N, C-alpha and C positions, 0 to 999 in steps of 0.2 A: 504494500500500500504506500502510495506516495504521500508526502507531507504538504503538497501544494494546496493552496486555498481552494475550496469548492464552495458552491452556493446552492441555495434553493430559491427558486422564483415562485412567489405566491401571487395569484391574481384572484381577488375577491369576486367570485362569479355572480354574487347577488347585486353588486353595485357597478360592475364594468358595463359601460354603455357605448359601444363603438358607433352606434347610430347617432348619438348625441354629442360626440366629440370629434375632433379632427385627427384622431390617431397620433396625437403628439408624442406618445411613447415611442412609436415606430419611427416617426420623422426625425426625432432627436437622437436616436440610438447610433453611436459611432460604428458599431458592428454592421448595422443595416446599411449605413453609408458606404461601407466597403463592398457591399453586394451580397453579404451573407444574411440569411433570414433568421436572425436571432429573435426577432419579434414579428409574428405574423398576425395581422389584423386588417380588416377592411370595414367599411360602413355596413356591409352585409353580415359580418361576423357576429356571433352571439357573445364572444369573449375573446380577449387577446390571448395569444399563446406565446410564451417566452421559452426559448430553448435554453435549458440550464447548461447544456454542453457548450453553446456558443456565447452565452452571456459572459461579459468580462467583469461584471459587478460594479460598474461605474456609478450606478444609482441615478443616472440622468432621467431614465424613464419614470422612476419613482417621483422625482420632483416635477416632471412635466405633466403627469397624469392629472387632469382637472377633477377627477372623482376620487383621487387618492386611494386607488384600489390595488396598487402594486407594492409588494414588499420583496426585497432581495435580502436574504438572510445568509450571511457568510458563515461557513463551517470550517473548523480547523483542519478537518480531514474528511474523506469520503466515508460515510457511515452506511453505505449501501448494504453491507453484509448483515447488519443488525436491524434492518427495517422490518417492523412487525406489521404495519398497515399503512396504506396510502390510498386516498380516495381517487386520485387521478393526477394528470400532469399539472404542474403549477399549483399543487395543493399541499396541505400539511402532510408531513411524514412522522409516524410514530416509531421511535427507536426504542426497542426493549420494553419490558413490562415490569411493574413492581411485583414482588413475590408475596402473595398472601400466605399467612401462617395460621395453622389451626388454633382456634381459640383466641385469636387476636383481631383487633379492628384495624383495617387498612384505610388510611385517610390520604387523600391527594389534594394538594393546593397549589395554586400558581396562577399566572395571568391567563387571560382568555387566549384560546388558540394554542395552548401548549400540550393538549392531548389528554386531559383529565377524563373527559366524558368518553372519548374513544377507548382509552385504556380500560375504564370500568365496563364498557359494553363488551369488550373482548373477554375480560375476566369473568363477566357474568354469563358468557355463552350466548349473548344476544347479537354479537357481530363476529363473523368468522374472519380471523386475520388473513390477509392476502399476501403477507410477506413482501409487500411493495409491488406485487405483480397485479395491478388493477385491471390490466387488459386481458390477462390470462391467469386468473386466480388458481392457486393450488387446490388440490382435492384434500379431503380429510387426512388421507395417509401421508401426503407430503407435509402437511402441517404437523402431524404427530411425529414424523421423522425429524422435522426441524427442531422440535422441542425435546426430542429423545435425549436422555442423559442429563437434562437440566432439572432444576428444582420445580419448574412448571410442568414437567411431563406428568407427574402423578396428579397434579391439580387438574389439568385438562382432561386426563383420563377419567377422573371422577365426575367432571362436568358432563362429558360425553355419555358416560354410563348412567347418568342421572342419580349419582350417589352423593351429590353435594348440592346444597341449596345456597344460593348467593342472594343477599339482599343489598340493594343499592339505594342510597338516599342522596339526593342532590339538593343543595340549598340555593 
């Protein structure tokens, strides 16, 4: 694994409005100006797509977006091998899971968008982890193999066999 800086590009799909803006994110992108499609968006698009591989992380698109829907999050290294769940391109990535312990309460806290609800849904068995493969999700056997040998293996086995009741409370 290299130590080069990597990034995640997040586009808020609820607020991105290519029909109402002039695609300033694309027009101001220095990579797009070199002819590479690091940002793909037209007035007919439903949402802007940012290529995480081509993005150089300059942040110009973040500043130029009139609806403030773009985030570029810099990571110290590529965490691809530990992705537990991802909803799609340019969306949140959940890396690893907290480990519930028998007889103990597990509490998660943090800022919005850090994966608390997603982690709880996976741990409660309400969301099947896709291991970052949102276009080609793994089957149950692949998921079991992924967690094989970890502390979460027995936990998920008990969830699948319906031998464990999980209660979630969100405030």
